[in-house]
N, C-alpha and C positions, 0 to 999 in steps of 0.2 A: 413432782407430784402436784396434782390439782385437787383441792378440796372443794366440796359443794355442800354448803349449809342451806338446806331447803326442804321443799315439800315432796311427798310421795303420795300420789292418788291413784285410784283405779278409775280409768276412763270408761264411761258407759256411753258408747257411741251409737247413735241412730243415723242412718243414711236415708235422705229424702230427696225428692226432685227439687222441692223449694221449701225453705224453712217456714214454719207456721208463723202467721202474724198473731198479734194478741187476740185471744179468744177463739182462735181457729185450730181445728184438729186436722191433721193430714196423715196419710198412710205412708209408712216408711218402706224402703226396699228390704232392709235387714238391720240387725243389731249385733254388736259385738262388745266384749269387754277387753280393754287393752291397758296394761300397766303404764302409768304416766305420772303426771305432776311435774311442774316446771323444774323443780330441783332434780328429781330423778331423771327426767328427760335430758337435762344438760349433763348430768353425770354419765349417762349411757352414751350420749353423743361424743363427749370428750374421750371416753374409754375406747369407743370404736374408731375415733380419729387418731388413736395411737398413744394416749397418755395413761400413766398410772393415776387412778382416781380414787379418792375416799369420799363416801357419802355420809353426811351428818344430818340426822333428822329423826323422825318417829313414825311408826305404823301402829295400828291397833292389834289386838289379839284375835282378830277375825281371820277368815280365810283370805280376804283381800290382802291383809298384812303379810301373810305367809307368801302369797304369790308375788307381791311387790319385792320382798326381800330376795326371793329366788331369782326374779328377773334381773335385778341389779347384779347379783352375784354371777349369774350366767353370762352377763355382758362384760364381766371382768372388773366390776366395781367392788372395792373393798367396803364391806358393810359392817365392820366392827363398831362403827359409830352410829348405827341405826338402832334406835331404842324401840322397845315394844312397850306399849302402854295399854291399860284396860280400856275396852270400848272399840268403837268403829274406826277403821282407817279413813283417810280422806278420799273423797270421790269427786269426779268431774263429769257432769252430764253434758255431752257434746252432740250437736246436730250438724251434720255435714251435708251440704247440698250438692247437686250434680255439677256445679261449676267449681267444686273444690273448696268453697267458702265454708266457714264454720262459726257457730256461736256456742259459748261455753258458760256453764254455771258450776262454780266450785263450792263444795261443802268441806270445810277444813278437817273435821274429825280429829284424828290424832295429831295432825300438824298444829292444831291450835293449842296443844299442851306444851309445845316447845317454848319456854320462857327465856331461854338463853343458852349459850354454849356451856357444856359441862367441862370439867377439868381435862378430860380426855380430848374433847373437841378443841379446847384451847391449844393443846400440845400439837394436834394435827394441823390446825390452821397455822401455827408458828413455823411448822416444817414444810409448808407448801410454797410452791412457786407462784401460784395464783389461787385466789379464793373467789368462787362464784356465788352470788347471792341473788335472790328474787324476793317477791313480796307476798308469797303465799303462806309464810309464817308470821306470827305476831311481830309488829314493828319493833318493839323493844328488843326482841331476840335478834332481829336482823342488824339493828344498830350495835348491839353488843358484839356480834361476830365481826362486823366491819371494823370496830374500834380495836378489837383484839388483833386483827390483821395489821392494822395501821401501826400498832405498838411494835410489831415484829417486822415492819417494812415489807409486808407481803402485798403485792398489787391486788386490788379488789375490782372485780367487774360486776356491776349491778344491772340486772334486768328489772326495770321498774313496773312490774306487772303482778297483779292488777294495778292499774294506775291510781295513785292516791297522793295526797300531799307528802312531800319528802322533807323530813326535818333536817336542819343544818348539820346536826351532829352525825347524821348518816352521810350526807354528801361531803362533809369534810374528810371522811375516811375513804371515800370512793375514788379510785383511779380513773375508771372509765364507766360511763353509763350507756346502755344499749337499749333504747326504746324503739318501738315501731313508730310510724308517723302519727298514729292516733294517740298513743301514750305520750309522745313528745308534746303534742298540742294540749293534751289534758294537764300535763305537769307544768308547762310554761304559760299556758293561756295564750299562746301565739300560734297563728295559722301559717302554714308554709314551712317546708323542711328547713330551708336556709335560715329563716328567721328563728325558728325553734332551736336550731343548732347553736346560733349565737347566744340565745337565752340560756341554754344548758351550759355553755362554756363560761358563763358568769359564775357558775356554781361548782363545776368540776373541771379537771385538767384535760380530759379527753371525752369525746362523745361520738357515738355511731348511731345514726337513725336508719333503721331498715325500712325500705320502701317497696317491699314485695317485688312485683315484676319489674319495678324501676331500679332495683339494685339497692345500694347503701351509700350513705353520705357520712363522711368522717370529718371531724375537726378537732384541733387542739388549741390550747391557750397560746402555744408557741406560734400560732398563725398558719399551721398546715391545714390544707383542705384537700380532700380527695372524694371523688364520686366514682364508685365501682359499679359497673353495669351488672345486672342479674344474668345468669345463664338462662337462655330461653328454652323452656320445656313446657309440656302440657301438664298442668296441675291436676292431680287426682285428689289429693287431700293435703291441705296446708296446715293441719293441726300443729305439727311440731316443727315447722320450718324455722321459726324464730329461735327455739331452743337448740336446734341443730346448728344454726349459725353461731350462736354464742358459745356452745360447747366446742366447736371447731376453732373458733377465734381464740378461745382461751388456750387451746393446745398450741396454736401457731405462735401466740405471744409468749407462752412459757418456754417454747423452743428458740425464742430469740429472733423470730422472723420479723422483717421490717413491716411497717403498717400496710403498705400496698399489697405485699405478698400474703399477709395474714388475712386481709379482707377478701382477696381472691380465693384463698383456701376455704374460708368460711362460706362464701357465696356458692362455691362449687358443692360444698356439703349440703347446704340448704336446698339447692336445685335438685340434687339427687333425692332428698327426702320427700319432696312434694310429688314425686312420681309414683310413690307407694302409699298405701293406706296405713293409717294408725299413727301413733306417736312414737314410742320406743321401737316399734317394729319397722319403722320407715328409715331409720338412721343409717347412713352409709359407713363402710369400713374405711380405714386409711388407704388401702389399695384402690378402692373404688374412687375415692376423692382424687388421689394422685393420677389415676388413669383418666379421669375426667379432665383434669388440668392439662394433660399431655396431648389430648385430642386436638 
């Protein structure tokens, strides 16, 4: 079982030819609401990729909260650990341009009320094969969840987004960190994926830097280095590509797949996701991933 301690947001998505610059107003093609949030996205990605998944987090008592809960449940995610709190659920305002690029503003809402794992959360984490973490919950809560996993010898995969300074007590409990190249540069202060990877490995055992259309770069303190090319596709919407990658990677690692195979599995899942619009709505099934790998 994979546990995800993280955020659930309703994505408010506007599609435009070109994203507006500061002070500029543009006309969009259309607008849609899509359940998302990095935590919920990774939970759904892992469930669709074939894992038993339990989600730990919070939503508000608004209509968005009810829809987020239903979306997770319908994707096969166990939501017994999803709390309901008074007030608004988290939202993300997303602008997607015609090239598939995006910019995102996150308003935490109910996610900001999660100050740490509950007793039930701790039991779930202890019984997991992998714990997935991101940084859309308060840092103290993320640290507490990571340390709980460490006590139970549960591997922790961290997506350090939104990028921010990472305390040593968090990284001491992290098994693998998976930033994109921009997040890696922001965290390490180093430009260039190879140099950033070296800097990350000074603080964690394993690191994967996702490079978009250039694939992914893996390294470990044991000296292993791998570069996995991306599957070439025409991107329609890259919003959830990183979360799809991480969710699928967690499934592969939980199943004991070797690093190279796990990275290929995750890359195939991410490539399938960018061919469709939306976040949770774009994530591929296990059969789709396996069919892609067999082509």
